[in-house]
N, C-alpha and C positions, 0 to 999 in steps of 0.2 A: 409561543413565539418572542424573541427579542427581534431588537428593532435597532439599527444604529444608519444616522442618517446627517451626511454632512451637510452644510448649510446650501451650497451648490454645487450638486450630484454631477459627472463628467456621464454616468450611468446610474442607472436601478439593474440588481440582482434578484431576483427573487429565487430562495434556496429553497429546494425538495430533498427532507434527507428523512429516508422513515428507517435509516439505524444511525441514530443521531450518538455513535460512544467510537474509542479507540482510534484508530488512523484515521477513519470517515470525517469524526468530529475536529480531530486536528491537524488536516487539512483545513475542512472550512473555516475557520477559526483564523488558521493562517490567512486566509484569502482575506478574511474581512478584516484584518491587522493591515497585512504588505498592498490592497491593490487602493484605490481611489474613489470605489463605488459607495452608493448606500445598497447594504446587502441587507434583508429582511427574511428572517430564516421561517421556514415550517416543518418541525420535526418531531419526529417522534424516538423512544428511547430504541437502545440498541438490545432489542430481547425478539425471542419469535423471527424471524429471518422471514421462515416461507409466508408464511401470514403477514408482513411487512412485501411481500413480493406479489402476494396476491390480491390483498387490498387496499396496498398505500395509495395507490393511483385515486380510485374515489373516495377514498377520506380525505386525499388533500384539494381535487378539485371539487369539494365541498368547502374550504378550507382555504381558499383561494376566494370565495364569495365575500368573506370579510376584510379585505385588502384593499386599500385604495385603487380604482383601475390607473392602467400606465397615464402619463400626461401627454400630449405632445409635443415632440420635440424633445425631449428625455429619453432616450437611448433603456431601454431595456430587456432583458431576457430570462426566461426560466432556467434556474442551473440543478440538474436531478441527479444525483446515484441511479445506478445499476439496478439499482432496489426498487425503483420507482416501473410502473407497467408504463412504459411514455406513450405507445399507441392508445390505449385505453385511459388515458389520462389526455392527451387532445380531444378524441369522443367527449368527452365529458367535463371540458373546461366551460366557465362559465361564459356568458358571450362578451365581455369585456377583455377577457386574454383572448380570444381567439385570432390565431394569425401569428403570437409572441414568437419570438426565434427561440430553442428550447434546444441548449444544451444538454450533453447529458456524458459523466466520467467515470468510466470502469476501474475500479479500485482491483476488481477481480472478474473473473466471466464463469459463468455455470457450466462449459462444457468442462473446464480444466479442476475446481475447485474440487480439492480432494474429498474422496468418501472409503471409508471403513470399506464396504465391498463395492467394485462397479453395478452388481447388478442391484441397489440403491438408489442409486443417479436417476433423480426423476427430470427426463425431458421435457417436462412443462417448463418449467425456469429454464432451461436454453434457451425454450421456442421464446418466452420474454423475454429473452436477453436480444435475439435477432431481431424480432418487433419493435424492441426500444432503440435499437442501432439503426433500424429504417426510418421509424417515424422521425428522429431527432432529426433537428437541421445540421447539428455539429456534434462528431461524439469524439474523446481523449481520451488514450486510452496510456498507464503508468508506464508501461515497456513495451516492448517488440513483441516482447514475448509474452505476453497479452491479450496483445492482437491477435497475432497468427497462430496461438492457439484456439484462442475464439473462431479465427475463421474456420479454420480446421475443424472442429468443432460443429460451426455451422452447414460447411460442406456433408460433412459423415451423415448426417439427422437428415439433410436436405434430400439426400438421397433415398434415406427407407421413405419418404414420403409419397401411397401412391395414388399414381393420378393427378400429381401436380409437379409443376417444377417451377422453381423460381431462378431464369437465366441471370440474372445481372445483379444478385443481391449483394455478390461479394463486390464488382466495380463502386458498385453505391455506395456502398459500406467503407470501401478504400478512400473513394475521392472523397468523403465529408471526414473522415479520420487521420488523427493526428497521433503521435507520442507526445506526451507530457509528463515528465516526472511529476512523483508528487514534491513541490518545498519543502524545506527541513528548514526548523526555525535554528539556528545552533547557538543563539546567545548564550542558555545557560551553561551549555557546555566551555565555552569559550574562557568566561568569567570565572569557572569553577579554578580554586586554584591548583599550579601542576603539583603530584606529588614525588618522594623520593623514588629514583628506579627502585627496582625489585631485583637483591640477589637471586632471583629464582625466578622464572617467568611464570606472568600468572595468566592462564586460558580463561576464557570468556565465555558462559550459556548465556545469552538475553534472547533467547527464542521461547515461544512457545511452547509448554510442555504436552503436547499433543503428538502420535506418530507419524504424523505429516512433515516433521522436520528431522525425522531420521534421527532419534536420538543411542539407537541401538549401534548404530555406526561411530557414534562419537562415543558416547561411552565404553564401547569395547577397545576400540581403538587405545581412550587412556587406561583401560586395565592391563594390558599388556604394556604397553610403555612403563607400568609403574612396577611390571614383574623387570623389567630390564633396567630399571633404576632411574631411567632417565629424568632427569630432574625439571618437576613444574607444580605451580599451586594451582587452584582450579577457584572460579564464582562463578554459581549456578543461579541463575536469575529469572526474569522471564515471567510471561502468563502462565501460575498453575491453575489446576483445576479438582476437582473431590476425586473424578477417576485419572488415573496421566498412567504412561505405559511404568512397565515392572521395572524396567532398567534404570528408572530415578531413584530405586528404593534399593538394588542392587546397586547403584554407584555409591549413595551417602553411605552405606557401610562399608563399604569394598574399600572406597576412597578417605574413609575420613579423615587419615593423615596429611591428607592432601588439602584438603578443603578451609579456604579461608570464607565462603559465606553460599550457604545452601537453600535458598528458596526466596519468595518473592519479597520487592520491596515496596515499602508502603508509600514512599514518597518519590517524586519525582528527584529532591534534589541529594537522598541518598543514592537513588540510581543512577547519577552521574556520578557521585563518587565510586562509585563501584566500576567505572566507566574509565575514568581516569585512573583506577588504581592496576586497572588489564594492562598486557601487553599483546597481547592474541586474541582475536575474535574469530569462531571460528563456525560456519555454518555447513550442514550435513545435510539442507535441506531435501526432503524429495520433493517438493512445493513450493513454491514461493512465486510472486505476479513481482515482486517488486527486494524490497529489502531494505526497509527504514531502521530495523535493527542494526543492519553491521553499521550504514553510514554513521550512525551516532554513535558507534563506539570505535569507527574510524576518524572521527573527527574528534574524538577525546585522546587518540595518539595511537589506537591500539590497531598493529598488523593484522591484513586481515587473511584467512585462508579459506575459497573462498570453490564450490564444486562448476565445473569447467560448462556450464548447460542451466536454465532458467534465464534470467534476468542477468545471472550475474557478469557475463560477457559483455553485456552492452555499461554494466559500468566501473568495470574494474579492468586494467591491464592483464594481458596473459602472466604475469609474474605472481601474481595472486591467487592463480585458480590453478585445482589439482583434477586430476582422472579419479573416480571413485576408487578403482583397484589401487590406487599409492596413495591414499589419502593419510595409513597409517605411517608411511615411511617420507612423508612429506610433513606430517604432523614432527617425526622427530626432528625431520632437517632445520625446516624453520623455531625450533626450542632452543634448538642447540644453537643456532646463529643470532641470540639475542634479537627478539623480535620487536620491540618498541622503536615507530613512527617517529623520525623527528617531526617538530609541529609545523613545521613549512612542505614539509610533504604527506601531513592528513587535513593539510588547509587545500593542497595541491587538488588533492583525490575527491572532495566531496564539496567544495564551495561550489563547483558547478548544479550541483544539488542544494543551492540553495535559495529563501526566499529574495535575495538579493539580484541574483543569476537568470531565474524562470521566471519574476511577474511581469516581465515587457511581452513575454510568450503568454501569459494567461489573458493577459489586459486583449492583445492582439484574437484570440480565442474569441472571447468573449464577445469580444464588439470589435470585428474588423475593421481597417482601414476604410476599403471601400465600399460602397453602399451605403444607402442612406441609413442611419443609427437606426434600430428600434425596428427598422421594415422587415416585412415575412421575404425567408429567404428562399424561398420555392416557388 
């Protein structure tokens, strides 16, 4: 546990995160840096997510016994991710934490999270998400796409329950839910030096090397454009794994003459340098709850080419979106049009998702102006 305590904090946030890694960790560390609250972290490493969802709540309830109790007059709340079973947590909280407002941030939901085959989906985790939303005093979802797929999944699941009904669950969840994008800190991207213009446009892949990102559509389109001698170079970064879709090996061999880089980068500095070097960032994702990697690339100047679905219509205007059947044609059109964005346009598209733009909304979500601070909300 790490603690940061200003001299006169306007509020205290106890952060419960059983999956402290990746975008979850970046979000919470940004919150601590950019909001004027005393943040205390109770975390577990980002591994074994199924065990985290099942047992993190009683584990964290026990850990809370070691923290100082809330002080009278100092606003305080618990902030959980959706990996915390909040209903179980509330039932096991030490007495001094009873009645404290609980906020839950949904980076994802277990109804729309991808599985290799639908029959592998364990509805237990969706049920945990549902009861967590109902037990929380306020929830936030990183996109409308996330919220709506969550509610659709809940509706389908509740219909399967024999002899039971939850007639008001959706209205209850909507009443206390907001859509709050996860803010990004663009400081290092803005500070990185601009690179000379590329004589040949550079395409960037900076996504996970997994099936849900639909790499087959991406690389098959590039192989077709390569056969037609459409000019482009290629940078493939993002997180890779021991097992990965076979198309990556195929692309590495057949597009070797196009490659500037192919493989995971080890430092943030190197990652930003490749963002700055690219002209076009492409997503072919079949699944995505938000789109952090795309926003980082756009901030660096990459023109986006994105599917007209998922959360992307919430983030970008129609000129940057494509229909899947038109992907190869749109990719060629953009490549021939010198895709890189002007700095002012890159900032215009991404600044609404920065910490300076969103910090006020997070302050209000965590500690609403109305009502006594730190008081029970229900």
